[in-house]
C-alpha positions in Angstrom: 147.8 139.7 131.0 144.3 141.9 131.6 141.2 141.1 133.5 138.4 141.0 131.2 134.4 141.5 132.7 131.5 140.0 131.0 128.4 138.1 132.0 126.7 134.7 131.1 123.4 134.4 131.0 122.4 130.8 132.2 119.4 128.9 132.9 118.2 128.6 136.2 120.8 126.7 138.7 120.3 124.0 141.3 122.1 124.3 144.6 124.7 121.7 143.3 125.4 123.4 140.3 126.1 127.0 142.0 128.6 124.9 144.3 130.1 123.7 141.2 130.6 126.8 139.5 131.9 128.5 142.8 134.7 125.6 143.3 135.5 125.8 139.6 135.2 129.6 138.5 136.7 131.7 141.8 136.6 134.8 139.4 132.4 134.6 138.6 129.3 135.9 141.0 126.3 134.3 140.5 122.8 136.4 140.5 119.6 136.6 139.4 117.4 139.4 138.1 113.5 139.7 136.7 113.4 135.7 136.4 117.0 135.9 134.8 120.1 133.5 135.9 123.6 135.1 134.9 127.2 134.7 136.2 129.5 137.9 135.8 132.9 137.2 135.2 136.4 139.3 135.7 138.1 136.6 134.1 142.2 137.0 133.5 143.6 136.2 129.8 145.5 137.5 127.2 142.5 138.8 125.1 138.5 139.0 125.8 137.8 136.0 123.3 140.1 134.1 125.2 138.7 135.1 128.5 134.9 134.1 127.3 135.9 130.8 125.5 137.4 129.7 128.6 134.1 130.6 131.0 132.2 129.2 128.4 134.4 125.7 128.4 134.1 125.6 132.2 130.2 126.0 132.2 130.3 123.4 129.8 132.1 121.0 131.5 129.5 121.6 134.2 126.8 120.9 131.8 125.5 124.2 132.4 124.8 125.7 128.8 125.3 129.4 128.1 121.9 131.0 126.6 123.8 134.8 126.3 126.8 136.7 126.0 126.7 140.3 127.6 130.2 142.5 127.3 129.4 146.0 128.8 132.5 147.3 126.7 134.8 146.0 124.3 138.4 147.7 124.9 141.2 147.6 122.6 144.1 145.1 124.0 
């Protein structure tokens, strides 16, 4: 499997949500820039689509909606 890097933009997060993300998504990092909250992922999966789907599912399970997806560069599998 390959590591896929991408960013999900989310609404502002509470301290409890940040802790829950850290516990559930050890392959992520949370940041803010210009008032925007984002989560960077380096997720191992068979495809970029599978990686993104699983990250969104993890956040959804925590009650965190995804506002936007950002992928710097898609490379062939």
